[in-house]
Every structure is written in C-alpha cells, then in structure tokens.
C-alpha positions as CSV (number, residue, x, y, z in Angstrom):
1,M,20.4,-11.2,40.7
2,N,19.9,-15.0,39.7
3,R,19.1,-14.1,36.1
4,K,22.2,-13.3,34.0
5,T,23.3,-13.0,30.4
6,K,26.7,-12.1,28.9
7,M,27.4,-10.8,25.4
8,I,30.7,-10.2,23.7
9,I,30.5,-7.6,20.7
10,D,33.4,-7.4,18.2
11,K,33.2,-5.1,15.3
12,E,35.2,-7.6,13.2
13,L,32.5,-10.2,13.9
14,T,29.8,-9.5,11.5
15,I,26.8,-11.1,10.1
16,S,26.0,-8.9,7.2
17,T,25.2,-5.5,6.2
18,I,21.5,-5.1,6.8
19,D,19.4,-4.4,3.6
20,K,17.1,-1.5,4.6
21,R,14.1,-3.4,2.9
22,I,14.1,-5.7,5.9
23,Y,12.0,-3.1,7.6
24,G,9.3,-3.2,4.7
25,S,5.5,-3.3,5.2
26,F,2.3,-4.2,3.3
27,I,-0.7,-2.3,2.2
28,E,-3.6,-4.6,0.7
29,H,-6.9,-3.9,-0.5
30,L,-8.4,-5.4,2.5
31,G,-10.8,-3.9,5.1
32,R,-10.0,-0.3,6.0
33,A,-6.3,-0.4,5.0
34,V,-6.9,1.8,2.0
35,Y,-10.2,3.3,2.3
36,E,-10.5,5.1,5.7
37,G,-6.9,4.2,6.3
38,I,-4.3,5.8,4.0
39,Y,-7.0,7.4,1.8
40,Q,-10.0,9.4,3.2
41,P,-10.8,12.4,0.7
42,N,-13.3,13.9,3.2
43,H,-11.1,13.8,6.1
44,V,-9.9,17.0,7.7
45,T,-6.3,16.2,7.3
46,A,-6.6,14.9,3.5
47,D,-4.4,16.3,1.0
48,K,-5.1,17.2,-2.6
49,N,-5.1,13.5,-3.6
50,G,-7.3,12.4,-0.7
51,F,-4.5,10.9,1.3
52,R,-4.7,11.4,5.2
53,K,-1.7,13.5,6.1
54,D,-1.8,12.4,9.9
55,V,-1.3,8.8,8.6
56,I,1.5,9.8,6.3
57,D,3.2,11.4,9.0
58,L,3.2,8.4,11.1
59,V,4.3,6.2,8.4
60,K,7.2,8.5,7.7
61,E,8.1,8.2,11.4
62,I,8.7,4.7,11.0
63,N,10.6,5.3,7.9
64,V,9.2,2.4,6.0
65,P,11.5,1.6,2.8
66,I,9.5,-0.7,0.8
67,I,5.7,-1.5,0.8
68,R,4.1,-4.6,-0.7
69,Y,0.9,-4.0,-2.8
70,P,-2.0,-4.7,-3.7
71,G,-1.9,-8.1,-1.8
72,G,-2.0,-10.6,-0.3
73,N,-5.0,-12.8,-1.0
74,F,-6.7,-10.0,-2.8
75,V,-3.9,-10.2,-5.9
76,S,-5.2,-13.6,-6.8
77,N,-8.2,-12.2,-8.3
78,F,-7.0,-8.7,-9.1
79,Y,-7.6,-7.1,-12.6
80,W,-4.9,-4.1,-12.8
81,E,-6.6,-2.7,-15.7
82,D,-9.6,-1.8,-13.3
83,S,-7.4,0.4,-11.2
84,V,-6.1,2.8,-13.7
85,G,-7.6,5.5,-16.0
86,P,-10.3,8.0,-15.1
87,I,-11.7,7.0,-11.6
88,S,-15.4,7.6,-12.9
89,E,-14.8,4.9,-15.4
90,R,-13.5,2.1,-13.2
91,P,-15.8,-0.9,-12.2
92,K,-16.9,-2.0,-8.9
93,R,-15.9,-5.6,-8.5
94,L,-16.6,-8.4,-6.1
95,E,-13.5,-9.0,-4.0
96,I,-13.9,-12.7,-3.5
97,A,-10.8,-13.2,-1.3
98,W,-12.3,-11.1,1.5
99,R,-15.8,-11.0,0.1
100,S,-15.9,-7.3,-0.1
101,I,-16.5,-4.7,-2.8
102,E,-13.5,-3.1,-4.3
103,T,-14.5,0.3,-5.6
104,N,-11.0,0.7,-7.6
105,E,-11.2,4.5,-6.4
106,V,-7.6,4.1,-5.3
107,G,-5.5,2.0,-7.9
108,L,-1.9,1.6,-9.1
109,N,-1.3,5.3,-10.0
110,E,-2.7,6.8,-6.8
111,F,-0.8,4.3,-4.7
112,S,2.3,5.3,-6.4
113,K,1.7,9.1,-5.5
114,W,1.2,8.0,-2.1
115,I,4.3,5.8,-2.0
116,K,6.3,9.2,-3.0
117,E,4.6,11.1,0.1
118,V,6.1,8.6,2.5
119,N,9.3,8.2,0.9
120,S,9.1,4.5,0.2
121,E,9.1,2.1,-2.9
122,I,6.6,-0.5,-4.2
123,M,7.0,-4.5,-3.9
124,M,4.6,-5.2,-6.6
125,A,2.6,-8.4,-6.9
126,V,1.2,-10.0,-9.9
127,N,-1.9,-12.3,-10.2
128,L,-0.7,-15.9,-10.8
129,G,-4.0,-17.1,-9.3
130,T,-6.7,-16.3,-11.9
131,R,-4.3,-15.0,-14.5
132,G,-1.2,-15.6,-15.9
133,I,2.2,-14.9,-18.0
134,Q,0.4,-12.4,-20.4
135,D,-1.3,-10.1,-17.6
136,A,2.0,-10.1,-15.5
137,C,4.0,-8.9,-18.8
138,N,1.3,-6.2,-19.5
139,L,1.2,-4.8,-16.0
140,L,5.2,-4.7,-16.0
141,E,5.1,-2.9,-19.4
142,Y,2.7,-0.5,-18.0
143,C,4.7,0.3,-15.0
144,N,8.3,0.1,-16.3
145,H,8.6,0.8,-20.0
146,T,9.3,4.2,-21.1
147,S,6.9,4.7,-24.2
148,G,6.2,3.6,-27.6
149,S,4.3,0.3,-26.8
150,K,0.6,-0.4,-26.1
151,Y,0.6,-0.3,-22.2
152,S,3.4,2.4,-21.6
153,D,1.1,4.6,-23.9
154,L,-1.8,3.9,-22.2
155,R,-0.2,4.9,-18.8
156,I,1.0,8.2,-20.5
157,K,-2.7,8.6,-21.6
158,H,-3.6,8.2,-18.0
159,G,-1.3,11.2,-17.2
160,I,1.9,9.2,-16.0
161,E,4.7,10.3,-18.4
162,K,7.4,8.7,-16.5
163,P,7.7,5.2,-15.6
164,H,7.1,4.1,-12.1
165,N,10.3,1.9,-12.3
166,I,9.0,-0.6,-9.8
167,K,12.2,-2.9,-8.9
168,V,10.6,-5.7,-6.9
169,W,8.1,-8.1,-8.1
170,C,6.2,-11.0,-6.4
171,L,5.0,-13.9,-8.5
172,G,1.6,-14.4,-6.9
173,N,0.8,-15.1,-3.3
174,E,0.6,-17.9,-1.2
175,M,0.0,-20.3,-4.0
176,D,0.5,-23.3,-1.7
177,G,-2.6,-22.5,0.2
178,P,-5.9,-24.1,-0.4
179,W,-7.7,-21.1,0.5
180,Q,-5.9,-19.1,-2.4
181,I,-8.1,-18.3,-5.5
182,G,-6.1,-20.2,-8.2
183,H,-4.3,-22.3,-5.9
184,K,-1.6,-24.4,-7.7
185,T,0.2,-27.5,-6.9
186,M,4.0,-27.4,-6.6
187,N,4.9,-28.3,-10.1
188,E,2.1,-26.3,-11.6
189,Y,3.2,-23.0,-9.8
190,G,6.9,-24.0,-10.1
191,R,6.6,-24.0,-13.9
192,L,4.2,-21.0,-14.0
193,A,6.5,-18.9,-12.1
194,N,9.5,-19.9,-14.1
195,E,7.9,-19.2,-17.4
196,T,6.6,-15.8,-15.8
197,A,9.9,-14.7,-14.7
198,N,11.5,-15.6,-17.8
199,A,8.9,-13.4,-19.9
200,M,9.2,-10.6,-17.4
201,R,13.0,-10.5,-17.5
202,Q,12.8,-9.8,-21.2
203,I,10.8,-6.8,-20.9
204,D,13.0,-5.5,-17.9
205,P,16.2,-7.4,-16.9
206,N,16.9,-5.3,-14.1
207,I,13.8,-6.3,-11.9
208,E,14.2,-8.3,-8.8
209,L,11.7,-11.4,-8.5
210,V,10.3,-13.1,-5.4
211,V,8.7,-16.6,-6.0
212,C,6.2,-17.8,-3.6
213,G,7.4,-19.9,-0.8
214,S,5.4,-21.7,1.9
215,S,2.4,-19.5,3.6
216,N,3.6,-20.8,7.0
217,S,6.2,-23.6,8.4
218,S,3.0,-25.7,9.3
219,M,1.8,-26.3,5.9
220,P,2.0,-30.0,4.9
221,T,3.9,-29.6,1.8
222,F,6.8,-27.4,3.5
223,P,9.6,-27.6,2.9
224,E,9.1,-29.9,-0.2
225,W,7.2,-26.9,-1.8
226,E,10.4,-24.7,-1.6
227,A,12.7,-27.5,-3.1
228,T,10.2,-28.1,-6.0
229,I,9.6,-24.8,-7.1
230,L,13.2,-23.7,-6.9
231,D,13.9,-26.8,-9.0
232,H,11.8,-25.1,-11.6
233,A,12.6,-21.3,-11.1
234,Y,16.1,-21.3,-9.5
235,D,18.0,-19.7,-12.4
236,N,15.2,-17.0,-13.1
237,V,14.2,-15.7,-9.4
238,D,16.3,-14.0,-6.8
239,Y,14.1,-14.5,-3.6
240,V,11.7,-16.8,-2.0
241,S,9.0,-15.7,0.1
242,L,8.2,-16.8,3.8
243,H,4.9,-15.9,5.5
244,H,4.0,-16.4,9.1
245,Y,1.7,-15.1,11.5
246,F,1.8,-15.6,15.3
247,G,-0.7,-15.6,18.1
248,N,-1.2,-16.4,21.7
249,F,-4.2,-18.8,21.1
250,N,-3.7,-20.5,24.6
251,D,-3.3,-17.4,26.4
252,D,0.0,-18.7,27.6
253,S,2.3,-15.8,27.7
254,N,5.6,-17.7,28.7
255,D,5.1,-20.1,25.4
256,Y,3.9,-16.9,23.5
257,L,7.1,-15.3,23.7
258,A,8.9,-18.5,22.6
259,Q,7.4,-18.1,19.2
260,S,10.4,-16.1,17.8
261,D,12.3,-19.4,17.8
262,T,9.6,-20.8,15.5
263,M,10.4,-17.8,13.3
264,D,14.2,-18.6,13.4
265,D,13.7,-22.3,12.7
266,F,11.5,-21.5,9.6
267,I,14.1,-19.2,8.3
268,K,16.8,-21.7,8.9
269,T,15.2,-24.6,7.0
270,V,14.3,-22.4,4.0
271,V,18.0,-21.5,3.9
272,S,19.0,-25.0,3.9
273,T,16.5,-25.8,1.1
274,C,17.8,-23.2,-1.0
275,N,21.3,-24.4,-0.5
276,Y,20.3,-27.8,-1.4
277,I,18.9,-26.7,-4.6
278,K,21.8,-24.7,-5.4
279,A,24.1,-27.5,-4.8
280,K,21.9,-30.0,-6.9
281,K,22.2,-27.3,-10.0
282,R,25.8,-26.6,-9.1
283,S,24.9,-22.7,-9.3
284,K,27.0,-20.1,-8.0
285,K,24.2,-18.1,-7.1
286,D,22.5,-17.6,-3.7
287,I,18.5,-17.5,-3.4
288,N,17.8,-14.9,-0.6
289,L,14.7,-14.7,1.5
290,S,11.8,-12.1,1.5
291,F,9.8,-12.5,4.6
292,D,7.2,-10.5,3.1
293,E,4.1,-11.3,5.5
294,W,4.8,-11.5,9.3
295,N,3.1,-10.2,12.4
296,V,0.8,-11.2,15.2
297,W,-2.7,-12.0,14.0
298,F,-5.4,-13.6,15.9
299,H,-7.3,-11.3,18.3
300,S,-10.0,-10.5,15.5
301,N,-10.3,-13.9,13.9
302,S,-13.8,-14.7,15.2
303,E,-15.2,-11.3,14.4
304,D,-13.6,-11.6,10.7
305,D,-15.4,-14.8,10.1
306,N,-18.6,-13.5,11.2
307,T,-18.4,-10.4,8.9
308,M,-17.4,-12.5,5.7
309,K,-19.9,-15.1,6.3
310,N,-22.9,-13.0,7.5
311,N,-22.4,-9.6,6.3
312,P,-20.4,-9.7,3.0
313,W,-20.0,-7.3,-0.1
314,Q,-19.3,-4.2,2.0
315,I,-17.0,-1.6,1.0
316,A,-14.0,-1.4,3.3
317,P,-15.6,-3.5,6.2
318,R,-13.7,-3.6,9.5
319,L,-11.5,-6.7,9.0
320,L,-8.4,-7.9,10.9
321,E,-8.4,-5.0,13.3
322,D,-6.5,-6.6,16.1
323,I,-6.0,-4.3,19.0
324,Y,-2.6,-5.1,20.2
325,T,-1.4,-5.8,23.8
326,F,2.0,-5.1,25.4
327,E,3.0,-8.8,25.0
328,D,2.3,-8.7,21.4
329,A,4.9,-5.8,21.2
330,L,7.3,-7.9,22.9
331,L,6.9,-10.7,20.4
332,V,7.3,-8.1,17.6
333,G,10.4,-7.0,19.2
334,L,11.7,-10.6,19.3
335,L,10.8,-11.3,15.6
336,L,12.6,-8.1,14.7
337,I,15.6,-9.4,16.5
338,T,15.2,-12.6,14.5
339,L,15.2,-11.0,11.0
340,I,18.1,-8.9,11.9
341,R,20.3,-11.9,13.2
342,N,19.3,-13.5,9.8
343,S,20.1,-10.6,7.9
344,D,22.8,-12.4,5.8
345,R,20.0,-14.3,3.8
346,V,16.7,-12.3,4.7
347,K,17.3,-9.3,2.7
348,M,13.4,-7.9,2.5
349,A,10.6,-8.3,5.2
350,C,7.4,-6.7,5.4
351,M,5.2,-6.5,8.4
352,A,1.7,-7.3,7.6
353,Q,0.1,-4.6,7.5
354,L,0.6,-1.1,7.9
355,V,-2.7,0.7,8.6
356,N,-5.8,-0.6,10.3
357,V,-5.5,-4.2,9.3
358,I,-3.2,-6.1,11.7
359,A,-1.4,-2.8,11.9
360,P,0.8,-0.5,13.9
361,I,-1.0,2.5,12.8
362,M,-4.9,2.8,13.5
363,T,-7.3,5.4,12.3
364,D,-10.7,6.8,13.4
365,A,-12.8,7.8,10.3
366,Q,-14.2,11.0,12.3
367,G,-11.1,11.8,14.1
368,G,-7.4,11.1,14.6
369,V,-4.8,8.4,14.3
370,W,-3.0,6.5,17.0
371,K,0.1,4.2,17.6
372,Q,-0.7,0.5,18.5
373,T,1.8,-1.0,21.1
374,I,3.7,-2.7,18.1
375,F,4.3,0.5,16.4
376,Y,7.3,1.3,18.9
377,P,9.5,-1.9,18.5
378,Y,9.0,-1.6,14.6
379,M,9.9,2.2,14.5
380,H,12.9,1.5,16.9
381,A,14.3,-1.2,14.7
382,S,13.8,0.9,11.3
383,K,15.3,3.9,12.9
384,Y,18.2,2.3,14.8
385,G,18.8,-0.7,13.1
386,R,20.6,0.6,9.9
387,G,24.2,-0.6,9.5
388,V,26.0,-3.9,10.1
389,A,24.5,-6.8,12.1
390,L,27.0,-8.1,14.4
391,K,27.6,-11.8,15.5
392,T,27.4,-11.5,19.3
393,I,28.7,-14.2,21.5
394,T,26.0,-14.8,24.1
395,K,25.6,-17.1,27.1
396,G,22.8,-16.7,29.7
397,T,20.3,-18.3,31.8
398,K,17.2,-19.9,30.5
399,H,13.7,-21.0,31.5
400,K,11.2,-23.5,30.5
401,T,7.9,-23.1,28.7
402,N,5.2,-25.6,28.0
403,C,6.0,-26.1,24.4
404,R,9.7,-25.8,24.6
405,D,12.3,-27.6,27.1
406,E,13.9,-24.1,27.6
407,I,14.3,-20.8,26.1
408,S,16.9,-18.1,26.7
409,D,15.9,-15.3,29.2
410,I,17.1,-12.7,27.0
411,E,17.2,-12.6,23.1
412,S,19.2,-9.7,21.5
413,V,21.1,-8.6,18.6
414,S,23.7,-5.6,18.0
415,V,23.9,-3.3,15.0
416,Y,26.9,-1.0,14.1
417,N,26.4,2.1,12.1
418,E,29.9,3.2,10.9
419,E,28.5,6.5,9.4
420,T,26.7,7.7,12.7
421,E,29.4,5.9,14.9
422,E,26.6,4.2,17.0
423,V,26.4,0.6,18.3
424,V,23.1,-0.5,19.2
425,V,21.9,-3.4,21.3
426,F,18.2,-4.7,20.7
427,A,17.0,-6.8,23.6
428,V,13.9,-8.4,25.0
429,N,13.8,-10.0,28.5
430,R,11.4,-12.5,27.8
431,N,11.2,-14.0,31.2
432,I,7.9,-12.6,32.5
433,E,8.7,-13.5,36.1
434,E,12.3,-11.9,37.0
435,D,14.6,-9.2,36.0
436,C,17.8,-10.0,34.2
437,E,21.1,-8.7,34.4
438,L,22.7,-8.0,31.1
439,T,26.5,-7.8,30.8
440,I,28.0,-6.4,27.5
441,D,31.5,-6.4,26.4
442,I,32.1,-3.6,23.9
443,R,35.8,-2.9,24.3
444,S,36.4,-3.5,20.6
445,F,34.7,-0.2,20.1
446,S,37.3,2.0,21.9
447,D,35.9,5.1,23.6
448,Y,32.3,4.5,23.3
449,S,29.8,5.6,26.0
450,L,26.1,5.3,26.7
451,L,23.9,7.5,24.5
452,E,20.4,6.2,25.7
453,H,18.6,3.2,27.2
454,I,15.0,3.0,25.7
455,V,12.6,0.9,27.6
456,M,9.0,-0.3,27.1
457,E,7.7,-2.2,30.0
458,N,4.2,-2.7,31.7
459,D,3.1,-4.7,34.6
460,D,0.0,-5.6,32.5
461,L,0.9,-8.0,29.7
462,K,-2.5,-7.4,28.2
463,A,-2.2,-3.5,28.1
464,T,-3.6,-1.9,25.0
465,N,-3.3,1.7,23.6
466,S,-6.3,3.5,21.9
467,L,-7.3,6.7,20.5
468,L,-8.2,8.0,23.9
469,K,-5.0,6.7,26.0
470,E,-1.9,5.3,25.4
471,N,-0.8,3.0,28.2
472,V,2.2,1.3,26.3
473,F,5.0,3.6,25.1
474,P,8.7,3.7,25.3
475,V,10.8,5.8,28.1
476,T,14.3,6.4,28.7
477,K,16.0,4.7,31.7
478,N,19.6,5.4,31.5
479,E,20.1,4.7,35.2
480,R,19.8,1.1,34.5
481,T,22.7,0.9,32.5
482,T,26.5,1.7,33.3
483,V,29.5,1.6,31.2
484,D,33.1,0.8,32.9
485,N,36.2,0.4,30.7
486,G,34.1,-1.0,27.9
487,V,32.0,-3.4,29.9
488,V,28.5,-2.6,30.2
489,T,26.1,-3.6,32.8
490,S,22.4,-3.2,32.3
491,I,19.3,-4.4,34.3
492,L,16.5,-5.5,31.7
493,H,13.1,-5.4,33.6
494,K,11.1,-8.6,33.3
495,A,9.1,-8.8,30.2
496,S,10.6,-5.7,28.5
497,W,11.7,-4.4,25.1
498,N,15.1,-2.5,25.3
499,V,17.0,-0.4,22.9
500,I,20.6,0.3,24.4
501,R,22.5,3.1,22.1
502,F,26.2,3.8,22.4
503,S,28.1,6.5,20.5
504,K,31.7,7.1,20.2
505,N,32.7,10.1,22.3
506,S,33.8,13.3,20.6
507,K,37.2,14.4,20.6
C-alpha cells in the first residue's frame, strides 16, 4: 500500500483537558428550528410542554452540553420581554433578520424547560444590535437574580421561582457583518461590549462573557477586528467568538475536504491576535475561544433567498434546510478533529444548528425524526471525545488539491479518558482515491487492546439520508485493525470517518 501514515501517542504529551462545551450546539428562532423542530404541541410524541420527545431523545443521544440561544442574527432585533409572561399576551413580531413572523409562543422560560429535558445548559445571547447595556442588564437580572428586584420578581410572577443561573453570555452576534441589524464599527462595538460587560458583571460577577469576533476569516476587517475589540474589552471578557461555515461551492470534493485546514488557520490567527493584545496590555490573563457557529452551509442558499425575497413573513418557513451528503459528514468529522486539536484555547464550540436548520436532526411535521449524515461524527466526538487531547507525532503521505499545494491524506487526533481507561483515535482519510495504512504506536499505554473500530464510508460521496432511508451510517469493522505489542496497524478506507477505541485489559 503506497499511502501510509505513522502516529506516536504518548500519555505524557498532552494538549489540554477538553472542555465538554466544545461539543455544544445552537437553537435560533429561525425557520423550523423551534416550531416544528423542538416544539410541536399537536405532535403524537409531544410532552406536556409541547416539546417533541422523539427530538429530545436524539438530542440526548448526542449528549449536547451547551446550546446557544436565541440567535444568531435573530438576537439583534430580539425583545426578550415579548418572550416571557402569559403566552396569550405575547405579541407577534416581524422578525426582520430572516423576514419571518415570530409568534413568541416559545420563549426564554419555555426554552429553559426544554434545556433541562435534554440535560444541557444555555449559552445566552443579548441584543447589542437594536438595544444595549440597559436591556442586557435587565435580561441578566431576570435570569440570574434571586428575588427582590423588578425583573427577578417579574420572573417569579411568571411562575419561575428559582433563577435560571445562566453561566455563559454572548455580547451580541456578528457585529462586524454589514448584514447584521445594528452593525457596528470596530471601535463602536468594542466600546459597547466593554461597557455592557462591565455593567453585567456588577449584577453577576460569576458569569462568563463572549465578545463577538469576526463572522468568518474572509471578512475584510479580520483580524484587525479582534485586535481592536479586545483592546477595548480585554479585561472584562473571557472569550472571543469565531464563526465559519463551509461549502463545496465548486463541486470539488478533493478541495472541499481540505477546508478543515482553513478552520485551523483561522483559529491560530485568532489565538495569535489574543496573545498580541495580552502582551500589549501586559496581562496575565488568557482570552480563550468560543467557536460558537460552525458547520457546512451551502445546499439551501438559493431556496432561502427565494423564500425571504418572494414569500416573506411566514411563521416558521423552511429555511436553511440543507440535506447533507456523505462528504459533508467527512468534513464535519475533520472540523471536529480540528477543534479537539486546538482544545487548549478553544473551550466552547457550537455546531450551528441542532434541529432542521443546517442541522444533524430533521423532523417531519406529520411524522418522525431522522438523522442526517453529519449526526454520526458529531455524536461520536461528543460521546468518545471526553478527556485529555493528546499531542500526537504524525508523519504521512500527502496529496495535492486545486487550492492547496498539498494536504495530509489522514487527519487525526487522539483522546485519553483516564476515568474509563480508554484511548480513542478519530481519523479521516481524506484521500478520495486510495486507502491508507495507519500505524499507531500506543506503547506508552501498557496492556491496551482494541475495543472497536467504527467506520463510516460510502462509495457515493453525494449519498444522503432521509426519513425513508438511511444510506450513510456507521458500522463496526474490527477486522481492519490489529494490535501487536503496542503497535496498531489499521486500514482506513478511502474517504472514510474512523473511530478507533482502545481499552485497558482487565486484570
């Protein structure tokens, strides 16, 4: 076999303990994410609160630790007061970011109930587009203050006696983007974010605050945006956000699977910028990263444009309903590997989004729920990627793409879970033409053997799943991996997602 990669894994060579919030997701009041997504009171599986239990079961299967809410572009014109109190008294609003009607039938308190059902936490975003410091403080008081003040007592009046105690707060959304309602310049936003953060900390000093970074690495102000807003807000915030979406616009699968390198470059540039401002301010504090929007998004663009332009002001229209292919799942696996490898600074991340809207989970309003191709690498990473990310020594064959001189055949990362005594290797063979032999030296983990080799592969890179048929799904292929005196030899099929798990032999 001409294609070969060698890895050395040593339990003493670590990147970081992985913050479980790196496997977060996102629910925005957009399209069918909420209505006909997580919430459908007339559905056969609906619980007493109107939430679909079949969706809850799949969200729990992924084990999502944190979910960003309520946006997204939606938040920049969000009046949180409209989403609380008696449902019959809540106003319907023009949702101008996505040109839809928001009924406010599901609001903050309802979403908080759903969050408990799926064993997750809220990452709350505040409106710094059309609103500002006072409204952010009012919302925080409503959510986190115990009682005895205007907004905490209002929450109690609404039937929520105990505070929500939301830990993580995003200071707006994509404020660098001209498409954003209330778009700001770097200095305008940096000053506003700093003053908002300072005020919010007076109410609750224990919150974690995320300042808006660039909407993607192609923005003309990147990375000057990060440097400027951190120059203003460094002392009062904990994280800077990154957003990036990926797509195979040129229908070039070889180039497409190289896009995880773009994510890696983006992360490293933002880290360098954070470190520059740290040095400039002579600070001892690190600003970490929240990659709180990432996914594949390109399949539905033309349909979305048509809906918003020619058929606006619908309730829960079908928007951003990308149907994902097998190659999309491979890229999602590669992006997850990239996040884990950067877990020393990426402490939170949110696959955008979770249900129906560029999502791993899809619903049928009259019927069932189904798993998109991207569901599986996301589930595998969340389930088996808990523990310590290891710094592997890797050398292997490479191949060219039209956009890059060369990329590695195999992209991989390893995770050690001391509690379960497991070592897991996530690996994608992104060579779409040839299989590759992967050799892994795990001798630093004495007396470990193969637990399972999970594989997802398909000869059709464009294969998709649907409610009627699942064409892309993982299978166990233990015969492809052998372990001999701590040296692992594994065959990775061309264009494949692989999860290779090792466990300590019982005495």
